[in-house]
C-alpha positions in Angstrom: -6.9 -29.6 -25.6 -8.3 -33.1 -23.2 -9.4 -32.7 -20.0 -6.2 -34.2 -18.1 -4.5 -31.2 -20.3 -6.4 -28.8 -18.8 -6.3 -30.1 -15.3 -2.6 -29.6 -14.8 -2.8 -26.1 -15.9 -0.7 -23.8 -13.8 -2.9 -20.8 -12.6 -0.9 -17.5 -11.5 -2.2 -14.7 -10.2 -1.4 -11.8 -10.3 -2.9 -9.0 -7.9 -1.7 -5.3 -7.8 -1.5 -3.3 -5.1 -0.2 0.3 -3.6 -0.7 2.2 -0.3 -4.0 -0.6 0.8 -2.3 -2.2 3.9 -6.4 -3.7 4.9 -7.2 -4.1 1.5 -4.5 -6.8 0.3 -4.9 -8.6 3.2 -8.3 -9.1 2.6 -7.8 -10.3 -1.5 -4.8 -12.3 0.0 -6.7 -14.1 2.9 -9.8 -14.9 0.4 -7.7 -16.4 -2.9 -6.0 -18.5 0.3 -9.5 -19.5 1.2 -10.5 -20.5 -2.4 -11.8 -24.0 -3.1 -9.1 -24.5 -6.4 -5.6 -22.4 -5.7 -3.7 -21.4 -7.8 -0.5 -22.7 -8.1 0.6 -19.3 -7.4 0.3 -16.0 -5.9 2.3 -12.9 -7.3 1.4 -9.3 -5.3 3.0 -6.7 -7.2 3.7 -3.3 -4.6 3.9 0.0 -6.5 6.4 1.4 -3.6 4.3 1.3 -1.0 5.1 3.1 2.1 2.4 1.3 4.5 4.3 -1.3 5.2 2.3 -3.3 3.0 5.2 -6.0 2.1 6.2 -6.6 5.5 2.3 -7.2 6.4 1.6 -9.8 3.1 5.1 -11.9 3.1 4.7 -12.0 7.4 1.0 -13.9 5.7 0.9 -17.8 6.4 -1.1 -19.0 3.4 -1.8 -22.3 1.5 -0.6 -20.7 -2.1 3.0 -20.5 -2.4 3.1 -16.2 -2.3 6.0 -14.3 -4.0 6.0 -10.4 -3.6 7.7 -8.1 -6.6 8.2 -4.8 -4.6 8.7 -2.2 -7.3 10.9 0.7 -6.7 8.2 3.6 -7.7 4.8 3.7 -8.5 3.7 2.4 -11.8 0.0 2.9 -11.6 -1.6 -0.2 -11.8 -0.8 0.2 -15.3 2.7 -0.5 -14.5 1.9 -2.7 -11.4 -0.3 -5.3 -14.1 2.5 -4.6 -16.9 4.9 -6.4 -14.6 2.9 -8.8 -12.5 1.9 -10.3 -16.0 5.6 -9.9 -17.2 6.5 -12.8 -13.6 3.7 -14.5 -14.4 4.5 -15.3 -17.1 8.0 -16.1 -16.6 7.0 -18.0 -13.8 4.9 -21.2 -15.9 1.7 -19.9 -16.2 -0.2 -21.2 -18.5 -3.4 -18.8 -17.0 -2.9 -15.3 -15.3 -5.4 -14.4 -12.8 -5.7 -10.8 -12.4 -6.9 -8.6 -10.0 -6.8 -5.5 -8.1 -6.7 -5.0 -4.6 -9.4 -4.2 -3.2 -12.0 -7.1 -5.0 -12.5 -10.2 -3.3 -12.3 -13.8 -4.9 -15.9 -15.7 -3.3 -14.4 -19.7 -2.4 -15.5 -20.9 -5.8 -14.7 -17.7 -7.8 -12.2 -19.6 -9.6 -13.1 -22.8 -9.8 -16.0 -21.2 -11.8 -14.1 -19.5 -13.8 -11.7 -23.2 -14.3 -14.9 -24.9 -15.5 -14.0 -22.9 -19.5 -10.3 -23.5 -19.1 -10.2 -24.4 -23.1 -12.9 -22.5 -24.7 -12.0 -19.0 -23.6 -8.7 -16.6 -24.5 -10.2 -13.6 -22.0 -13.1 -14.4 -19.8 -13.9 -13.6 -15.9 -16.6 -13.1 -12.8 -19.7 -10.8 -13.1 -18.0 -8.3 -11.1 -20.9 -7.7 -8.1 -20.8 -4.3 -5.2 -20.0 -6.1 -2.5 -22.8 -3.5 -0.4 -25.5 -5.5 -2.7 -24.9 -8.2 -4.3 -27.5 -8.4 -6.0 -26.1 -5.1 -8.4 -23.5 -4.8 -10.9 -20.9 -2.9 -9.3 -20.1 -2.1 -13.1 -22.6 -1.6 -16.0 -22.1 -3.9 -18.5 -23.8 -3.2 -22.8 -24.7 -6.4 -23.5 -22.9 -7.0 -27.0 -24.8 -6.1 -29.9 -27.4 -4.3 -27.6 -27.7 -0.4 -26.0 -28.9 -1.7 -23.4 -26.8 -1.4 -20.6 -27.8 -3.7 -17.1 -27.3 -3.3 -13.8 -29.0 -6.5 -11.5 -27.6 -9.4 -11.4 -30.7 -10.8 -12.1 -30.7 -8.4 -15.6 -27.8 -9.9 -16.7 -28.5 -13.4 -16.4 -31.7 -13.4 -18.4 -29.5 -11.3 -21.0 -26.8 -14.2 -21.1 -30.1 -16.6 -21.2 -31.6 -14.3 -24.4 -28.3 -14.2 -26.4 -26.5 -16.6 -26.1 -26.9 -21.2 -25.6 -25.8 -20.8 -22.7 -27.5 -19.4 -20.0 -24.3 -19.2 -17.6 -22.1 -17.4 -19.8 -22.7 -13.8 -21.7 -20.1 -13.9 -24.8 -18.3 -10.9 -26.4 -17.5 -9.5 -23.2 -15.6 -9.1 -19.5 -15.0 -6.9 -17.1 -10.9 -7.0 -17.2 -9.1 -7.2 -13.8 -11.4 -8.1 -11.5 -10.1 -11.7 -11.2 -10.3 -12.7 -14.8 -7.8 -15.6 -16.4 -6.3 -14.9 -18.9 -4.4 -18.0 -21.3 -0.1 -17.6 -21.8 -0.9 -18.1 -25.4 -2.7 -14.8 -25.5 -0.3 -13.0 -23.9 2.8 -13.8 -26.2 0.4 -12.9 -29.2 -0.8 -9.5 -28.1 2.4 -8.6 -25.3 2.1 -7.1 -22.0 -0.6 -4.2 -20.1 0.3 -1.2 -21.7 2.5 0.6 -18.8 2.4 4.4 -19.8 -1.5 4.8 -19.0 -0.8 4.8 -15.3 -3.5 4.6 -14.2 -7.3 4.1 -16.1 -8.3 2.8 -19.4 -5.3 0.3 -19.4 -8.0 -2.9 -18.5 -10.2 -1.8 -21.1 -7.1 -0.9 -23.8 -6.0 -4.7 -23.4 -9.0 -6.3 -23.6 -9.8 -4.4 -27.0 -6.2 -5.4 -28.2 -7.4 -9.3 -27.4 -10.6 -9.1 -29.6 -8.6 -7.1 -32.6 -7.2 -10.6 -31.9 -9.4 -12.7 -32.3 -9.7 -13.8 -28.3 -12.6 -15.4 -27.6 -14.1 -13.3 -24.6 -16.8 -13.7 -22.0 -18.5 -13.4 -19.2 -19.0 -16.7 -16.9 -22.1 -15.7 -15.0 -22.1 -17.4 -12.5 -18.7 -16.7 -11.0 -18.6 -13.5 -9.1 -16.0 -11.3 -7.4 -17.0 -9.1 -4.9 -15.5 -5.1 -5.6 -16.7 -2.0 -3.7 -19.2 0.3 -5.2 -18.3 3.4 -6.1 -20.2 6.6 -6.0 -18.1 8.2 -8.3 -18.5 6.0 -12.0 -21.1 6.8 -13.4 -22.9 10.4 -12.6 -26.1 11.3 -14.5 -25.8 14.6 -16.5 -27.3 15.2 -20.2 -31.0 14.8 -18.1 -30.4 11.6 -17.1 -30.1 10.5 -20.9 -26.2 9.1 -20.0 -23.5 8.6 -17.6 -19.9 10.6 -16.9 -17.3 9.3 -15.0 -16.6 11.2 -12.8 -14.0 11.8 -10.2 -12.5 14.4 -7.4 -9.3 13.0 -7.8 -7.3 15.0 -10.8 -5.1 12.5 -11.3 -7.5 10.1 -11.9 -9.3 12.2 -14.2 -6.4 13.2 -15.9 -5.5 9.6 -17.4 -9.0 9.3 -17.4 -9.3 12.0 -20.3 -5.6 11.1 -21.9 -6.0 7.9 -21.9 -9.7 7.4 -22.9 -8.9 9.2 -25.7 -5.8 7.5 -27.5 -7.6 3.9 -26.5 -11.1 5.3 -28.5 -8.8 6.9 -31.3 -6.2 3.4 -31.8 -9.6 1.3 -31.2 -12.7 4.2 -32.3 -12.1 6.4 -34.7 -12.0 10.4 -33.8 -15.9 9.6 -34.0 -15.4 8.1 -30.8 -13.2 10.8 -29.5 -15.6 13.3 -30.5 -18.2 12.1 -29.0 -16.5 11.7 -25.3 -14.8 15.1 -25.7 -18.3 16.3 -26.2 -19.6 14.8 -23.4 -16.6 16.2 -21.3 -17.4 19.3 -22.2 -20.9 18.5 -20.9 -20.4 17.1 -18.1 -17.7 20.2 -16.9 -20.1 22.9 -17.9 -23.3 21.9 -17.1 -23.3 19.2 -15.2 -20.8 20.0 -12.5 -19.5 23.4 -13.9 -16.2 23.6 -13.3 -13.4 25.5 -15.5 -10.5 24.6 -13.6 -11.6 20.8 -14.5 -12.2 21.8 -19.0 -8.3 23.1 -18.9 -7.5 19.8 -17.0 -9.0 18.3 -19.8 -8.2 20.1 -22.6 -4.6 19.4 -21.3 -5.0 16.1 -21.0 -6.2 15.6 -24.3 -3.6 17.6 -26.4 -0.8 15.0 -24.7 -2.9 12.6 -26.3 -2.7 14.2 -29.1 0.3 14.5 -28.7 1.4 10.8 -27.2 2.9 12.3 -23.9 2.2 9.6 -21.2 4.4 12.0 -18.5 2.3 14.0 -17.9 0.2 12.6 -15.1 3.6 12.6 -12.8 3.5 16.3 -11.5 0.6 14.9 -9.5 2.2 12.3 -7.6 4.3 14.4 -5.9 
């Protein structure tokens, strides 16, 4: 693919939101402040009740805006499914995917576009907006047991494993400012909408890898995201972590969808390890009989491939 073709490729940004009007205004403003602008912005609204739709329609921006207002809350998974489909139908060559709680710095898309044609699924380093020296989500270096938490460690790891010090191949944090090619979407399909929340991004990445997609993190490109204390709670005397959440909805979807992903892509050993980890965490780290029961319920739903149980938490 020649440079002229790459430069002219149509980029459609997709932001998925639900009842986060202030954050939505922030990210839409950030996208419009970019050095390299997308050709269109699609905001997928999951039936918000906080005036998000009217607010975003009232914003004056440099990027043409389309609001896709869904009739019911389909979660992040349903939102990305609908947004990705809408972007492809709008003629996107590249889709720039992100949740509403992050923000791309002005040079984010410009830096990512420098690698168009070399990757199928690539994105920025996701850093904490409270401390930009730290990664918001820890990254396991491909081919090793090393997990990095600092941006400087990610930069050093990229220099060790890649001929190019600014690229970490085979890993990316999905749906936080990532670019996906039209060709890949046509090859592997859309995001799994039945997951509702949690694990849909990982499933899409693993599906892409299985299809031979070229995946990478572009280390100099950054995407800001609020740090959370719930992810990576230490357990087993600090030897590992667990993604604990105080939300029953999030935990139910985490267990159901994690087991589904591990079974489909990692096999029984992966499922067994996750189940054992969950039992340990809610037996010893944060003892909770209610959480153990909820975990068992979600595990049974995963075994039945029943993706309706989360709906009882939405009332």
